[in-house]
PASETOR-290321 format. One record per residue (C-alpha): x, y, z; residue in one letter; residue number from 1. Coordinates in pm, whole numbers, plus 50000, padded with zeros to 5 digits. Layout:
BEGIN
     x     y     z rest  nr
     X     Y     Z    a NUM
...
! end
This chain:
BEGIN
     x     y     z rest  nr
 28515 29298 31267    m   1
 28863 29288 31454    p   2
 28841 29077 31771    v   3
 28935 29271 32094    t   4
 28950 29217 32428    g   5
 29035 28884 32602    k   6
 28908 28707 32283    e   7
 29107 28912 32086    g   8
 29431 28860 32340    t   9
 29384 28455 32327    m  10
 29405 28421 31937    k  11
 29738 28591 31973    r  12
 29846 28404 32254    l  13
 29753 28073 32064    f  14
 29909 28233 31689    v  15
 30249 28286 31890    f  16
 30292 27942 32055    f  17
 30222 27806 31733    v  18
 30506 27956 31534    l  19
 30706 27913 31815    s  20
 30696 27542 31812    l  21
 30682 27522 31396    f  22
 31045 27762 31447    l  23
 31215 27561 31745    l  24
 31093 27234 31542    s  25
 31298 27373 31198    a  26
 31561 27472 31458    a  27
 31564 27074 31564    s  28
 31559 26969 31194    i  29
 31812 27150 31116    l  30
 32032 27058 31439    y  31
 32005 26711 31362    a  32
 32113 26708 30998    e  33
 32407 26910 31043    q  34
 32463 26643 31368    d  35
 32442 26392 31086    d  36
 32701 26534 30831    y  37
 32966 26585 31183    q  38
 32913 26190 31290    k  39
 32962 26080 30914    g  40
 33279 26363 30886    l  41
 33411 26179 31226    t  42
 33356 25848 31125    y  43
 33534 25851 30759    y  44
 33823 26020 30962    q  45
 33856 25724 31144    k  46
 33846 25522 30875    h  47
 33521 25364 30960    q  48
 33376 25441 30620    y  49
 33045 25235 30657    k  50
 32920 25459 30928    a  51
 33009 25734 30793    a  52
 32819 25631 30489    i  53
 32529 25581 30695    k  54
 32543 25934 30882    h  55
 32618 26158 30512    l  56
 32342 25954 30348    k  57
 32091 26054 30604    a  58
 32244 26431 30626    y  59
 32185 26427 30220    t  60
 31821 26350 30218    k  61
 31737 26681 30310    n  62
 32062 26863 30213    t  63
 32216 26834 29892    p  64
 32599 26912 30042    d  65
 32847 26796 29739    p  66
 33102 26810 30028    r  67
 32901 26519 30175    a  68
 32881 26379 29818    y  69
 33236 26325 29752    y  70
 33297 26222 30117    l  71
 33042 25898 30048    i  72
 33186 25857 29688    g  73
 33520 25828 29841    y  74
 33437 25591 30140    a  75
 33231 25354 29886    s  76
 33572 25335 29716    y  77
 33738 25273 30019    r  78
 33476 24977 30095    i  79
 33505 24877 29734    k  80
 33182 24965 29652    d  81
 33264 25111 29294    y  82
 32896 25138 29155    a  83
 32773 25412 29467    t  84
 33101 25548 29400    a  85
 33093 25641 29031    k  86
 32721 25739 29125    k  87
 32829 25974 29441    y  88
 33129 26103 29255    f  89
 32874 26249 28919    s  90
 32631 26381 29166    d  91
 32879 26626 29312    v  92
 32974 26719 29034    y  93
 32594 26776 28948    l  94
 32516 27002 29233    i  95
 32788 27226 29213    d  96
 33005 27201 28883    p  97
 33222 27430 29087    e  98
 33340 27206 29378    f  99
 33687 27168 29473    k 100
 33819 26885 29683    v 101
 34011 27143 29869    s 102
 33648 27247 30039    s 103
 33650 26939 30258    i 104
 33779 26973 30556    d 105
 33855 26583 30656    a 106
 34186 26532 30806    e 107
! end
């Protein structure tokens, strides 16, 4: 039986409220991930490689972005962590075999 009247309105409002909360939380997660990428890129540009790695790794937990993997690899190389650099450079091409360094705006 369809629910009508006050009870139906309350259920629709409840569903609307729950969906709104879900969408807001999803948007905030996406923003936080992008923020980690931007912070990582900024630290990378300032040659603060350890801080860059920290933020870029946080970003890649949920986003397999080859640009971030490349930057982690190069930052690791710059701090002489060659094993980590090799791993991340390899992962770049597993994620995107067509990856080009020119796709990164890291100047």
